[in-house]
C-alpha positions as CSV (number, residue, x, y, z in Angstrom):
1,M,99.4,-72.9,66.7
2,Y,100.2,-69.4,65.6
3,G,101.3,-70.8,61.7
4,R,97.6,-71.9,61.9
5,S,96.3,-68.6,63.3
6,I,97.9,-66.2,60.4
7,F,97.0,-67.9,58.0
8,G,93.4,-68.3,59.4
9,I,93.3,-64.2,59.8
10,G,95.3,-64.2,56.4
11,G,92.5,-66.1,54.8
12,F,89.7,-63.7,56.7
13,F,91.2,-60.8,55.2
14,V,91.6,-61.8,52.0
15,S,87.9,-63.0,52.0
16,K,86.8,-59.9,53.1
17,I,89.0,-57.9,50.2
18,K,87.1,-59.7,47.8
19,T,84.0,-58.5,48.8
20,V,85.5,-55.3,48.8
21,V,86.3,-55.1,45.5
22,L,83.4,-56.6,44.5
23,I,81.1,-54.1,45.8
24,L,83.2,-51.6,44.4
25,L,82.9,-53.1,41.3
26,V,79.5,-53.1,41.5
27,L,79.3,-49.0,42.5
28,V,81.5,-48.5,39.5
29,F,79.4,-50.6,36.7
30,T,76.1,-48.7,38.6
31,L,77.7,-45.4,38.5
32,V,79.1,-45.9,34.8
33,G,75.4,-47.0,34.0
34,C,73.7,-43.8,35.3
35,N,76.0,-41.5,33.7
36,E,75.0,-43.2,29.9
37,T,71.5,-42.8,30.7
38,S,71.3,-39.0,31.9
39,S,73.6,-38.6,28.7
40,T,70.7,-39.5,26.6
41,A,67.5,-38.0,28.6
42,T,67.2,-36.5,31.7
43,A,65.2,-38.3,34.1
44,E,62.0,-37.0,36.1
45,P,62.7,-37.5,39.6
46,I,61.1,-39.4,41.6
47,D,59.4,-38.0,44.7
48,T,59.7,-41.9,47.3
49,V,58.0,-40.3,49.9
50,A,54.3,-39.4,47.9
51,A,55.2,-42.5,45.8
52,L,55.2,-44.6,48.5
53,S,52.5,-42.8,50.6
54,S,50.1,-42.9,47.9
55,P,47.7,-46.2,48.0
56,V,48.2,-48.7,45.6
57,P,44.5,-48.9,43.9
58,T,43.0,-52.3,44.1
59,E,40.6,-51.9,41.1
60,T,41.0,-50.6,37.7
61,P,38.8,-47.5,36.6
62,T,36.4,-47.2,34.7
63,L,36.2,-44.3,31.9
64,A,32.5,-42.9,31.6
65,P,31.6,-43.6,28.0
66,T,31.7,-41.4,25.1
67,Q,28.1,-40.1,24.5
68,V,27.7,-39.9,20.5
69,P,24.2,-38.1,19.8
70,T,22.0,-40.0,17.8
71,E,20.9,-36.9,16.1
72,I,22.2,-33.7,14.6
73,P,20.2,-31.0,16.6
74,T,19.3,-28.6,14.3
75,A,18.8,-24.9,15.3
76,T,15.3,-23.5,16.2
77,E,14.1,-21.9,13.2
78,V,12.3,-18.6,14.4
79,P,9.3,-17.9,11.5
80,P,10.4,-14.7,9.5
81,T,8.8,-11.6,10.8
82,A,6.2,-10.5,8.5
83,T,6.5,-6.7,7.2
84,P,3.8,-4.7,7.6
85,A,2.1,-3.5,4.2
86,P,2.0,-0.1,4.3
87,T,-1.5,1.4,5.5
88,T,-3.1,4.1,3.0
89,R,-6.3,6.2,4.0
90,P,-9.3,5.9,1.8
91,A,-9.7,8.0,-1.3
92,V,-12.3,10.7,-0.8
93,V,-14.4,11.0,-3.7
94,A,-17.0,14.3,-4.3
95,L,-20.1,13.4,-5.7
96,D,-21.6,16.8,-7.6
97,P,-25.5,15.8,-8.6
98,G,-25.9,18.9,-11.0
99,H,-28.8,21.3,-10.0
100,G,-31.1,21.2,-7.3
101,G,-34.0,23.0,-5.6
102,I,-35.0,25.8,-7.5
103,D,-32.6,24.9,-10.1
104,Y,-34.0,22.5,-12.4
105,G,-31.6,22.1,-15.0
106,A,-32.2,21.3,-18.6
107,R,-36.0,19.5,-19.2
108,C,-36.9,16.6,-21.2
109,F,-40.3,17.8,-23.0
110,S,-42.0,14.9,-25.2
111,V,-42.3,15.7,-29.3
112,D,-45.8,17.1,-28.1
113,G,-44.0,19.6,-26.2
114,E,-45.6,17.9,-22.3
115,Y,-43.1,18.5,-19.7
116,L,-41.6,14.9,-18.5
117,L,-38.9,15.6,-16.0
118,S,-35.8,17.5,-15.5
119,E,-32.1,17.2,-15.3
120,K,-32.3,17.6,-11.3
121,D,-34.6,14.5,-11.1
122,V,-32.2,11.9,-12.4
123,T,-28.5,13.1,-11.8
124,L,-28.9,12.4,-7.8
125,P,-30.4,9.3,-8.2
126,I,-27.3,8.3,-10.6
127,A,-25.1,9.6,-7.9
128,Q,-26.7,7.9,-5.2
129,K,-26.1,4.6,-6.7
130,L,-22.7,5.6,-7.5
131,Q,-22.2,6.5,-3.7
132,A,-23.4,2.9,-2.8
133,L,-20.7,1.3,-5.3
134,L,-18.1,3.3,-4.1
135,E,-18.6,3.0,-0.1
136,A,-19.1,-0.8,-0.6
137,D,-15.4,-1.1,-2.2
138,G,-14.2,0.9,1.0
139,Y,-14.2,4.8,-0.6
140,E,-15.7,7.5,1.4
141,V,-17.8,9.9,-0.4
142,V,-18.9,13.1,-0.2
143,M,-22.4,14.3,-1.6
144,V,-22.8,18.0,-2.5
145,R,-26.5,17.3,-2.3
146,D,-28.4,14.1,-0.8
147,D,-31.6,15.6,-1.8
148,D,-33.9,17.6,-3.8
149,Y,-31.9,20.8,-2.7
150,G,-29.3,23.6,-3.8
151,L,-26.9,25.1,-1.6
152,N,-27.9,28.5,-2.4
153,D,-31.6,28.5,-2.3
154,D,-31.8,31.8,-0.5
155,W,-30.1,33.6,-3.3
156,D,-27.0,34.8,-1.2
157,E,-24.0,36.8,-2.8
158,I,-21.4,34.3,-2.0
159,N,-18.3,34.7,-4.7
160,G,-18.0,38.3,-4.3
161,D,-19.0,39.6,-8.1
162,G,-21.9,41.7,-7.2
163,I,-24.2,39.4,-9.2
164,L,-26.6,37.0,-8.1
165,D,-26.7,34.0,-10.1
166,L,-25.9,30.5,-10.5
167,A,-22.4,31.4,-10.0
168,D,-22.7,32.0,-6.6
169,E,-24.7,28.7,-5.9
170,M,-21.3,26.7,-7.5
171,Q,-19.1,28.5,-5.3
172,A,-21.3,26.9,-2.3
173,R,-20.2,23.8,-4.1
174,V,-16.9,24.5,-4.4
175,D,-16.7,25.8,-1.2
176,L,-18.2,22.3,0.7
177,I,-15.8,20.2,-1.3
178,N,-12.5,21.9,-0.4
179,E,-14.1,21.9,3.1
180,A,-14.1,18.4,2.6
181,N,-11.1,17.9,1.4
182,V,-11.6,15.5,-1.2
183,D,-9.1,13.4,-3.5
184,L,-11.6,13.5,-6.6
185,I,-14.5,15.4,-8.1
186,L,-17.4,13.9,-10.3
187,S,-20.2,16.3,-11.4
188,I,-23.1,14.4,-12.9
189,H,-24.9,16.2,-15.1
190,G,-27.6,16.2,-18.7
191,N,-26.6,17.8,-21.5
192,A,-29.1,20.6,-23.4
193,Y,-29.0,22.2,-26.5
194,E,-31.2,25.3,-28.1
195,N,-31.2,26.7,-31.5
196,P,-30.0,30.1,-32.1
197,D,-33.6,31.2,-32.1
198,G,-34.0,29.9,-28.7
199,S,-36.1,26.7,-29.4
200,V,-35.3,23.5,-27.9
201,A,-33.3,21.2,-30.4
202,T,-34.7,18.1,-29.7
203,N,-32.6,16.2,-32.2
204,V,-29.2,16.9,-30.7
205,S,-28.0,13.8,-28.5
206,G,-24.6,12.5,-28.0
207,S,-22.4,11.9,-25.1
208,T,-19.7,14.5,-23.5
209,T,-17.3,14.8,-20.8
210,Y,-15.4,18.3,-19.9
211,Y,-12.1,18.7,-17.7
212,C,-10.1,21.9,-17.4
213,A,-6.6,21.5,-18.5
214,D,-5.6,25.1,-17.2
215,R,-5.1,23.3,-13.7
216,E,-1.6,22.7,-11.6
217,F,-3.3,18.9,-11.9
218,G,-4.5,19.1,-15.6
219,E,-3.0,16.0,-16.3
220,Q,-4.9,14.2,-13.4
221,N,-8.1,16.0,-15.1
222,R,-7.7,15.1,-18.6
223,T,-6.7,11.3,-17.5
224,F,-10.3,11.3,-15.5
225,A,-12.5,12.6,-18.0
226,D,-10.9,10.3,-20.5
227,L,-11.4,7.3,-18.4
228,V,-15.3,8.2,-17.5
229,H,-15.7,9.0,-21.2
230,E,-14.6,5.6,-22.3
231,Y,-16.5,3.7,-19.5
232,V,-19.5,5.5,-20.4
233,L,-19.4,4.7,-24.0
234,D,-18.8,0.7,-22.9
235,G,-21.9,1.0,-20.9
236,F,-24.1,2.2,-24.0
237,A,-22.8,-0.4,-25.8
238,S,-23.7,-2.9,-23.0
239,I,-27.1,-2.0,-23.6
240,D,-26.7,-1.4,-27.1
241,Y,-27.6,2.0,-27.8
242,D,-25.6,3.8,-30.5
243,I,-24.3,7.0,-28.6
244,V,-23.0,10.1,-30.3
245,D,-19.2,10.4,-29.2
246,F,-18.8,14.2,-28.6
247,G,-15.4,12.8,-26.7
248,S,-13.8,14.5,-23.7
249,L,-13.1,18.4,-24.3
250,E,-11.3,21.1,-22.8
251,D,-14.0,23.2,-20.9
252,Y,-12.6,26.6,-21.7
253,D,-11.8,25.6,-25.5
254,T,-15.4,24.2,-26.2
255,L,-17.5,27.0,-23.7
256,G,-15.7,30.4,-24.0
257,G,-15.2,30.2,-20.4
258,Y,-14.2,27.9,-17.4
259,L,-16.4,25.8,-15.5
260,I,-17.0,27.1,-12.4
261,L,-16.7,23.6,-10.6
262,L,-13.5,22.9,-12.7
263,G,-11.7,25.8,-13.6
264,P,-9.3,28.0,-12.0
265,Q,-9.3,31.3,-10.0
266,T,-11.2,34.1,-12.5
267,D,-13.5,37.1,-11.3
268,R,-16.9,34.7,-11.5
269,I,-14.6,31.6,-9.3
270,V,-13.3,33.3,-6.2
271,R,-12.0,30.2,-4.6
272,P,-11.6,27.5,-7.0
273,S,-11.6,23.8,-6.4
274,N,-8.6,22.0,-5.0
275,A,-8.7,18.6,-6.6
276,P,-8.9,17.1,-9.7
277,G,-12.3,16.1,-11.6
278,A,-14.6,16.0,-14.4
279,L,-18.1,16.6,-15.7
280,D,-19.6,14.4,-17.3
281,E,-23.2,14.8,-19.6
282,P,-24.0,11.2,-21.0
283,L,-26.9,11.8,-22.3
284,F,-29.2,15.1,-23.8
285,M,-31.8,15.9,-22.1
286,T,-33.5,18.3,-24.6
287,N,-33.7,15.1,-26.8
288,P,-36.9,13.4,-25.7
289,V,-35.3,9.9,-26.1
290,E,-32.0,10.2,-24.2
291,G,-34.0,12.6,-21.8
292,L,-36.4,9.6,-20.8
293,M,-33.7,7.3,-21.1
294,M,-32.0,9.4,-18.3
295,G,-34.9,8.8,-15.7
296,E,-34.6,4.8,-16.4
297,P,-33.1,2.7,-13.6
298,E,-31.4,0.5,-15.5
299,V,-29.7,3.2,-17.4
300,Q,-28.8,5.1,-14.3
301,Q,-27.6,2.1,-12.6
302,M,-25.2,1.0,-15.8
303,L,-24.0,4.8,-15.9
304,A,-23.6,4.5,-12.0
305,E,-21.2,1.4,-12.6
306,A,-19.3,3.1,-15.3
307,Y,-18.4,6.1,-13.4
308,F,-17.5,3.3,-10.5
309,E,-14.9,1.4,-13.1
310,A,-13.3,5.1,-14.2
311,I,-13.0,6.2,-10.6
312,K,-11.1,3.1,-9.4
313,A,-9.2,3.3,-13.0
314,Y,-7.9,6.2,-11.9
315,F,-6.6,6.1,-8.4
316,E,-4.8,2.9,-10.4
317,L,-2.8,5.6,-11.9
318,Y,-3.0,8.0,-9.1
319,P,-3.0,6.5,-5.7
320,V,-3.5,8.4,-3.0
321,E,-0.5,9.1,-0.3
């Protein structure tokens, strides 16, 4: 009995010992494996509480599809801002129809001595036709006179030289032009020529334009006179009139003195003109043929158009500021 019990107890212990040894071997191998793993990489700790408490998803989540644009958007085109063109004021032109009122200027007589017309009668309509052309093209026009009158018909002493003569009338015209602050002056006349004995030289004809070089704007004066003369000659060619060309001339060298409307300050020109200008004598009033031509509306229109082209050409060279 005792023998069986001893062997039975011993077998129990042996079996228990085997079990313990097996468990120890498993633990040893487990520890060895963990050490080998930790030597190659550091394992992230596992939050077992969070892992156990997190619900296991039952469906696989779907990702929103990447939206690929069908067109590449272009930058909004901003229309370029237009640069405003510099604005310029209109040019101001003074037109001086020669003579007027009690001043008849040169007179035209027939070969028989019959009075036909005077200078003051033809210069005004030419200036009026030119005025219409200029204003239609945007110019401002100052008319020294717009009817048959003079600016000093009362014969007032204006220029202070103590002499009542046409110089006072011319000073009045210069004063009017200066007050208007014009950019250019054109004085329109008809020429005259007398023989040494005082008789009219009816055989003298031709075209002349005068300017004053002795001014601060002397170069502009000459340029404008040349343009006026050139276009007037072209105008006569257009009507098949073979005009005698006396050229564009300096008034001082030709006349021995200054034309008051154009010249610098002198004893007779107390207040000189303050703008460039020229004085044109397209025909001789004292020549019966040319004097009558000055009275023809077609010739007057031709001259107005010639002056108009000359003025435009001048301001292309010397634009207003």
